[in-house]
Wavefront OBJ file of the C-alpha trace (Angstrom):
o trace
v 44.661 14.936 3.652
v 41.664 15.420 5.922
v 41.891 17.267 9.254
v 41.735 13.958 11.137
v 44.796 12.655 9.325
v 42.955 10.276 6.992
v 43.566 10.232 3.269
v 42.372 8.428 0.169
v 45.525 9.339 -1.788
v 46.385 6.184 -3.803
v 50.097 6.735 -3.314
v 49.777 6.937 0.457
v 47.515 3.887 0.537
v 50.003 1.926 -1.547
v 52.838 2.974 0.759
v 50.779 1.883 3.777
v 50.218 -1.533 2.234
v 53.924 -1.928 1.384
v 54.945 -1.275 4.976
v 55.412 -4.399 7.083
v 52.999 -5.324 9.896
v 55.302 -3.991 12.592
v 55.773 -0.671 10.840
v 52.039 -0.270 10.312
v 51.390 -1.052 13.983
v 54.013 1.548 14.986
v 52.365 4.174 12.808
v 48.923 3.416 14.249
v 50.255 3.681 17.825
v 51.997 6.953 17.017
v 48.830 8.408 15.566
v 46.780 7.204 18.531
v 49.275 8.834 20.904
v 49.019 12.153 19.078
v 45.232 12.037 19.251
v 45.226 11.090 22.938
v 47.471 14.042 23.781
v 45.074 16.286 21.860
v 42.255 15.384 24.250
v 39.507 15.431 21.600
v 36.435 13.481 22.787
v 35.335 12.592 19.253
v 38.707 10.968 18.622
v 38.291 8.825 21.750
v 35.077 7.446 20.288
v 36.350 6.847 16.758
v 39.900 7.372 15.625
v 41.750 6.329 18.807
v 40.002 2.942 19.130
v 40.539 2.412 15.400
v 44.281 3.020 15.646
v 44.752 1.090 18.912
v 42.944 -1.929 17.419
v 45.636 -1.921 14.693
v 48.549 -0.959 16.908
v 51.124 -3.074 18.665
v 48.838 -4.282 21.489
v 45.305 -4.983 20.226
v 44.239 -7.220 23.180
v 45.523 -4.673 25.712
v 45.578 -1.048 24.593
v 43.192 -1.820 21.721
v 40.564 -3.478 23.882
v 40.878 -0.747 26.537
v 40.302 2.018 23.967
v 37.322 0.223 22.460
v 35.832 -0.379 25.913
v 36.110 3.289 26.881
v 34.253 4.224 23.715
v 31.669 1.477 24.269
v 30.948 2.555 27.840
v 30.447 6.149 26.728
v 28.176 5.305 23.783
v 26.141 2.753 25.723
v 25.594 5.182 28.588
v 24.167 7.749 26.157
v 21.992 5.143 24.391
v 23.930 5.344 21.104
v 23.051 1.732 20.483
v 24.132 1.425 16.860
v 27.600 2.589 17.888
v 27.736 0.443 21.027
v 26.654 -2.687 19.126
v 29.488 -2.092 16.650
v 32.028 -1.379 19.406
v 30.957 -4.477 21.330
v 31.518 -6.645 18.251
v 34.964 -5.130 17.702
v 35.884 -5.536 21.358
v 34.937 -9.219 21.325
v 37.207 -9.721 18.327
v 40.142 -8.503 20.439
v 39.497 -10.709 23.490
v 39.016 -14.347 24.463
v 35.528 -15.604 25.284
v 36.652 -17.377 28.447
v 39.468 -14.985 29.287
v 40.243 -14.457 32.994
v 39.809 -10.667 32.735
v 36.126 -10.982 31.794
v 36.529 -8.392 29.034
v 34.875 -10.514 26.340
v 31.744 -10.804 28.475
v 31.788 -7.059 29.209
v 31.757 -6.384 25.467
v 29.192 -9.098 24.718
v 26.797 -7.999 27.447
v 26.477 -4.405 26.238
v 26.468 -5.414 22.589
v 23.610 -7.854 23.235
v 21.544 -5.272 25.104
v 22.052 -2.731 22.328
v 21.081 -5.307 19.715
v 17.887 -6.087 21.649
v 16.973 -2.408 21.864
v 17.585 -2.068 18.131
v 15.055 -4.809 17.386
v 17.723 -7.458 16.750
v 16.860 -9.747 19.640
v 17.715 -12.907 17.720
v 21.340 -11.778 17.429
v 21.363 -10.888 21.118
v 20.130 -14.347 22.072
v 22.879 -15.979 20.008
v 25.429 -13.915 21.936
v 24.029 -15.092 25.271
v 24.166 -18.694 24.027
v 27.794 -18.166 23.001
v 28.583 -16.793 26.453
v 26.919 -19.758 28.173
v 28.842 -22.192 25.977
v 32.183 -20.515 26.624
v 31.974 -19.889 30.378
v 31.127 -21.731 33.579
v 31.263 -18.511 35.626
v 28.028 -18.073 37.639
v 28.339 -14.302 37.165
v 27.958 -14.830 33.425
v 25.192 -17.391 33.682
v 22.795 -15.550 35.993
v 23.011 -12.362 33.901
v 22.649 -14.267 30.624
v 19.660 -16.190 31.993
v 17.845 -13.051 33.124
v 18.671 -11.201 29.911
v 17.316 -14.105 27.861
v 14.125 -14.023 29.949
v 13.691 -10.367 29.016
v 14.243 -11.141 25.332
v 11.278 -13.525 25.427
v 9.242 -11.041 27.486
v 9.908 -7.715 25.810
v 12.366 -7.668 22.929
v 11.639 -10.522 20.556
v 9.137 -9.824 17.804
v 5.560 -10.532 19.005
v 5.439 -13.883 17.227
v 8.554 -15.082 19.059
v 7.657 -13.875 22.534
v 7.107 -16.753 24.919
v 6.242 -15.895 28.517
v 6.434 -19.526 29.592
v 9.998 -19.793 28.314
v 10.755 -16.398 29.848
v 9.615 -17.702 33.240
v 11.997 -20.686 32.913
v 14.969 -18.402 32.292
v 13.917 -15.941 35.036
v 13.677 -18.733 37.605
v 17.096 -19.962 36.542
v 18.587 -16.508 37.040
v 17.072 -16.310 40.539
v 18.370 -19.792 41.411
v 21.929 -18.992 40.304
v 21.878 -15.600 42.045
v 20.905 -17.304 45.314
v 24.342 -18.984 45.293
v 26.364 -15.776 45.039
v 28.781 -15.523 47.985
v 28.472 -11.807 48.776
v 25.246 -11.164 50.791
v 24.440 -7.642 49.435
v 25.241 -8.724 45.890
v 23.120 -11.847 46.319
v 20.193 -9.886 47.753
v 20.335 -7.265 45.034
v 20.327 -9.735 42.165
v 17.599 -11.868 43.709
v 15.221 -8.963 44.184
v 16.079 -7.500 40.785
v 15.379 -10.776 39.013
v 12.248 -11.369 41.063
v 11.021 -8.006 39.819
v 11.542 -9.237 36.254
v 9.674 -12.429 37.067
v 6.793 -10.270 38.331
v 6.632 -8.579 34.922
v 6.405 -12.007 33.291
v 3.650 -13.129 35.676
v 1.691 -9.965 34.911
v 1.910 -10.669 31.182
v 0.783 -14.228 31.831
v -2.382 -12.747 33.354
v -1.412 -13.460 36.981
v -1.299 -9.978 38.570
v -1.827 -11.352 42.089
v 1.353 -13.431 41.833
v 3.153 -10.490 40.259
v 2.206 -8.263 43.200
v 3.392 -10.891 45.676
v 6.803 -11.034 43.975
v 7.172 -7.253 43.869
v 6.201 -6.809 47.518
v 8.544 -9.632 48.513
v 11.367 -7.877 46.649
v 10.609 -4.529 48.289
v 10.635 -6.194 51.717
v 13.983 -7.805 50.946
v 15.386 -4.491 49.719
v 14.378 -2.762 52.947
v 15.532 -5.642 55.121
v 18.866 -6.683 53.627
v 20.300 -3.603 51.909
v 21.386 -0.308 53.503
v 18.687 2.384 53.799
v 18.569 4.593 50.737
v 20.708 2.247 48.653
v 19.817 1.153 45.141
v 17.376 4.041 44.494
v 17.012 3.180 40.802
v 16.085 -0.405 41.609
v 13.632 0.780 44.245
v 12.045 2.941 41.525
v 11.825 -0.033 39.192
v 10.037 -2.062 41.866
v 7.608 0.759 42.650
v 6.903 1.233 38.953
v 6.064 -2.442 38.567
v 3.945 -2.348 41.717
v 1.897 0.587 40.454
v 1.204 -1.158 37.134
v 0.157 -4.392 38.820
v -2.126 -2.590 41.267
v -3.746 -0.863 38.290
v -4.318 -4.242 36.650
v -5.940 -5.451 39.873
v -8.282 -2.448 39.921
v -6.797 -1.122 43.174
v -6.675 2.467 41.926
v -6.174 4.112 45.318
v -3.078 2.054 46.143
v -1.809 2.488 42.583
v -2.129 6.279 42.871
v -0.185 6.256 46.157
v 2.531 4.105 44.603
v 2.844 6.365 41.552
v 3.116 9.386 43.855
v 5.845 7.671 45.882
v 7.657 6.780 42.657
v 7.631 10.349 41.343
v 8.673 11.701 44.746
v 11.618 9.287 44.770
v 12.835 10.366 41.323
v 11.094 13.582 40.200
v 13.571 14.157 37.356
v 12.827 10.957 35.424
v 10.314 11.798 32.729
v 9.137 8.253 32.112
v 7.619 8.036 35.604
v 5.691 11.261 34.973
v 4.478 9.771 31.695
v 3.351 6.563 33.406
v 1.514 8.492 36.127
v -0.069 10.681 33.463
v -1.386 7.588 31.692
v -2.771 6.250 34.963
v -4.438 9.558 35.760
v -5.938 9.823 32.282
v -7.251 6.288 32.617
v -8.947 7.181 35.893
v -10.535 10.388 34.567
v -8.074 12.857 36.130
v -7.293 14.704 32.923
v -6.093 17.969 34.502
v -3.533 16.024 36.529
v -2.661 13.909 33.494
v -1.946 17.037 31.450
v 0.326 18.306 34.219
v 2.271 15.044 34.221
v 2.562 14.946 30.438
v 3.788 18.530 30.440
v 6.379 17.743 33.118
v 7.566 14.688 31.174
v 8.038 16.818 28.059
v 9.893 19.536 30.009
v 12.197 16.855 31.399
v 13.115 15.983 27.830
v 11.342 12.640 27.494
v 11.646 11.876 23.748
v 8.563 9.641 23.601
v 6.163 10.308 20.725
v 3.475 8.674 22.880
v 3.528 11.450 25.473
v 2.642 14.002 22.787
v 0.080 11.645 21.247
v -1.622 11.069 24.595
v -1.674 14.757 25.431
v -3.138 15.464 22.002
v -6.038 13.115 22.746
v -6.965 15.044 25.880
v -6.555 18.396 24.161
v -8.703 17.294 21.231
v -11.453 16.028 23.545
v -11.462 19.468 25.193
v -11.728 21.311 21.884
v -8.119 22.520 21.877
v -7.496 21.428 18.308
v -4.527 23.724 17.717
v -2.765 22.314 20.791
v -3.637 18.777 19.723
v -2.262 19.387 16.232
v 0.972 20.781 17.657
v 1.399 17.656 19.782
v 0.652 15.345 16.858
v 3.155 17.250 14.716
v 5.795 16.586 17.357
v 4.803 12.922 17.743
v 5.254 12.370 14.012
v 8.518 14.306 14.031
v 9.819 11.920 16.700
v 8.438 8.830 14.957
v 7.607 9.272 11.257
v 6.047 5.772 11.247
v 3.555 6.459 14.065
v 0.400 5.398 12.212
v -2.070 6.304 14.967
v -0.711 9.854 15.012
v -1.435 10.165 11.283
v -4.977 8.902 11.940
v -5.694 11.520 14.579
v -3.981 14.380 12.769
v -5.780 13.559 9.533
v -9.111 13.531 11.386
v -8.452 16.917 12.990
v -7.307 18.413 9.698
v -10.370 17.054 7.899
v -12.652 18.540 10.558
v -10.843 21.873 10.175
v -11.447 21.854 6.412
v -7.770 21.347 5.542
v -8.540 18.604 3.061
v -5.200 18.587 1.224
v -3.134 18.199 4.395
v -5.552 15.604 5.737
v -5.353 13.610 2.507
v -1.551 13.753 2.647
v -1.630 12.230 6.141
v -4.066 9.556 5.002
v -1.783 8.663 2.100
v 1.292 8.459 4.326
v -0.565 6.491 6.975
v -2.008 3.978 4.517
v 1.465 3.448 3.058
v 2.488 2.293 6.553
v -0.716 0.359 7.294
v -2.816 -0.291 4.186
v -5.549 -1.975 6.218
v -6.070 0.802 8.762
v -9.837 1.087 9.239
v -9.492 4.471 10.933
v -7.496 5.951 8.046
v -9.974 4.531 5.538
v -12.715 6.183 7.595
v -10.975 9.561 7.342
v -10.540 8.987 3.605
v -14.285 8.385 3.391
v -14.937 11.681 5.178
v -12.693 13.523 2.722
v -14.366 11.946 -0.293
v -17.821 12.710 1.141
v -16.886 16.343 1.753
v -15.662 16.567 -1.854
v -18.972 15.170 -3.128
v -17.441 11.943 -4.441
v -20.119 9.660 -3.052
v -19.033 6.433 -4.745
v -15.448 6.817 -3.537
v -16.675 7.719 -0.040
v -18.974 4.680 0.112
v -16.124 2.414 -1.035
v -13.755 3.793 1.621
v -16.319 3.448 4.422
v -17.292 -0.062 3.300
v -13.654 -1.174 3.264
v -13.175 0.336 6.725
v -16.186 -1.658 7.961
v -14.726 -4.858 6.489
v -11.458 -4.190 8.326
v -13.152 -3.289 11.626
v -16.892 -4.062 11.919
v -16.962 -2.353 15.309
v -15.853 1.047 14.005
v -18.903 3.223 14.660
v -17.514 6.195 12.701
v -17.348 4.117 9.508
v -20.980 2.985 9.848
v -22.034 6.580 10.526
v -20.015 7.794 7.555
v -21.565 5.294 5.179
v -24.986 6.225 6.564
v -24.297 9.833 5.565
v -23.455 8.711 2.031
v -26.640 6.641 1.818
v -28.729 9.525 3.148
v -27.248 11.795 0.455
v -28.287 9.217 -2.123
v -31.821 9.083 -0.728
v -31.356 5.552 0.666
v -33.022 6.408 3.982
v -33.764 2.876 5.230
v -30.202 1.763 4.487
v -28.853 4.887 6.230
v -30.980 4.151 9.309
v -29.714 0.539 9.333
v -26.091 1.720 9.247
v -26.734 4.144 12.089
v -28.302 1.329 14.102
v -25.025 -0.576 13.703
v -23.079 2.518 14.739
v -25.223 2.851 17.866
v -24.520 -0.760 18.844
v -21.164 0.484 20.161
v -22.947 2.811 22.593
v -25.594 5.508 22.706
v -24.657 8.870 21.235
v -26.940 11.881 20.954
v -25.638 12.968 17.540
v -26.033 9.477 16.061
v -29.560 9.267 17.462
v -30.389 12.612 15.859
v -28.991 11.457 12.518
v -30.975 8.232 12.682
v -34.091 10.248 13.474
v -33.489 12.273 10.299
v -33.109 9.064 8.255
v -36.164 7.453 9.849
v -38.243 10.555 9.254
v -37.167 10.586 5.598
v -38.220 6.945 5.385
v -41.672 7.829 6.766
v -41.096 6.189 10.149
v -42.127 9.207 12.214
v -42.855 7.451 15.534
v -39.402 5.836 15.566
v -37.848 9.199 14.691
v -39.670 10.859 17.613
v -38.405 8.147 19.987
v -34.826 8.760 18.836
v -35.171 12.517 19.271
v -36.583 12.172 22.758
v -33.686 9.937 23.746
v -31.174 12.312 22.133
v -32.583 15.181 24.216
v -32.323 13.087 27.354
v -28.620 12.595 26.609
v -28.033 16.222 25.545
v -30.818 18.446 26.904
v -31.230 21.640 24.973
v -29.778 20.391 21.672
v -31.403 22.930 19.302
v -31.339 20.636 16.242
v -33.079 17.784 18.035
v -35.591 20.131 19.702
v -36.432 21.807 16.374
v -36.972 18.537 14.512
v -39.009 17.107 17.389
v -41.259 20.183 17.351
v -41.738 19.796 13.607
v -42.632 16.127 13.928
v -44.997 16.837 16.824
v -46.650 19.542 14.720
v -47.005 17.198 11.787
v -48.528 14.600 14.082
v -51.111 17.182 15.184
v -51.899 18.047 11.570
v -52.399 14.380 10.762
v -54.666 13.963 13.788
l 1 2 3 4 5 6 7 8 9 10 11 12 13 14 15 16 17 18 19 20 21 22 23 24 25 26 27 28 29 30 31 32 33 34 35 36 37 38 39 40 41 42 43 44 45 46 47 48 49 50 51 52 53 54 55 56 57 58 59 60 61 62 63 64 65 66 67 68 69 70 71 72 73 74 75 76 77 78 79 80 81 82 83 84 85 86 87 88 89 90 91 92 93 94 95 96 97 98 99 100 101 102 103 104 105 106 107 108 109 110 111 112 113 114 115 116 117 118 119 120 121 122 123 124 125 126 127 128 129 130 131 132 133 134 135 136 137 138 139 140 141 142 143 144 145 146 147 148 149 150 151 152 153 154 155 156 157 158 159 160 161 162 163 164 165 166 167 168 169 170 171 172 173 174 175 176 177 178 179 180 181 182 183 184 185 186 187 188 189 190 191 192 193 194 195 196 197 198 199 200 201 202 203 204 205 206 207 208 209 210 211 212 213 214 215 216 217 218 219 220 221 222 223 224 225 226 227 228 229 230 231 232 233 234 235 236 237 238 239 240 241 242 243 244 245 246 247 248 249 250 251 252 253 254 255 256 257 258 259 260 261 262 263 264 265 266 267 268 269 270 271 272 273 274 275 276 277 278 279 280 281 282 283 284 285 286 287 288 289 290 291 292 293 294 295 296 297 298 299 300 301 302 303 304 305 306 307 308 309 310 311 312 313 314 315 316 317 318 319 320 321 322 323 324 325 326 327 328 329 330 331 332 333 334 335 336 337 338 339 340 341 342 343 344 345 346 347 348 349 350 351 352 353 354 355 356 357 358 359 360 361 362 363 364 365 366 367 368 369 370 371 372 373 374 375 376 377 378 379 380 381 382 383 384 385 386 387 388 389 390 391 392 393 394 395 396 397 398 399 400 401 402 403 404 405 406 407 408 409 410 411 412 413 414 415 416 417 418 419 420 421 422 423 424 425 426 427 428 429 430 431 432 433 434 435 436 437 438 439 440 441 442 443 444 445 446 447 448 449 450 451 452 453 454 455 456 457 458 459 460 461 462 463 464 465 466 467 468 469 470 471 472 473 474 475 476 477 478 479 480 481 482 483 484 485 486 487
């Protein structure tokens, strides 16, 4: 027999089955009582609910034990467990019962299902709740939750912001009829904040800002000072995002600062402010925010990925690699992290590790142009020109705007002596924006093709972009000297 009292002994199992229903229920209650007196937390999450569900009072003691476990697991974001506990709790209660327990189980189960990527199941639960109950408290929550399914949780192909707006407006309308003034005000402003998110995704940031500001005014006007701090944070977070969309960076920065000041221990707000600061060129401040978010325990692979981008741009490749390692540890299917880590490893000459990342990344996203570009770099470095050209060409087919793929194929063509073709590829690479190194490379290809005047023009422009580049200055001096010889 195991330490928790369970057994797979066939004789004991047969004896259990031979016992009548009342005797089995008595045994389950006795075992639950022993475990409850022991005070073990693990038993309260597993064995005690199991035994109480099968004891003498499943709708009472059973449902209470399951709900205690559900509340604990949901609060700690153990959503697989809370979805299972919610389902079991619903089986013990009546959908339209006066105690509201069925809805309490259904509500947390549905939210956990949504967060687990099972939004279709969550929506069916909300429909079941609407069909079973005429309670406004059920309907306004179900309406808002359904709005968020269509805004955030359904798969991209099923998201429907127009339908989300319908459900959000319904939740606001029902909440306006709630009898308790503070409760009514809270739900109205909370749902209006959700509607603002929908308006922003519909491309109407001005309307979104109006709704958020209206909700903040109502919060300050109708609720006690300092109350609902988490909801105030949610409103400020939305406001900062909308102001960023509107290009009002100064006001957005002030709002992000107010948000972090209001809740300095919540890592996600530091992450959001870090993204804003990075987007506005404040990389030192962004790094500070990313570091704070990580110290606060934010388990987002994106925070490490974003910090790695800044570190890489600053030449801190070891720091960038450490961050990308952690991002992939947190999310082994983070394709973009494989792209960046493979690129850094390839540049560092660690071809085997880079190729391993490319292989893993392409298994997740076979059409990734960036990974195909890194594969082309690896094949080029190994001298396999045909394989490199094929990888770069496929990358270009997948993403014709990927400058690195055009530049990579140009390098292959230059190695093959196809100077005009190499120059043409570099011209396509430069269509994404001027770059001194690409201009230098095109000058080399043009010079090899005998187009010396065009090569000189490229070198002059490269030196304007990066004065003092020794490679460009040397080649320009050579071409100028050759021009003098020809004269």
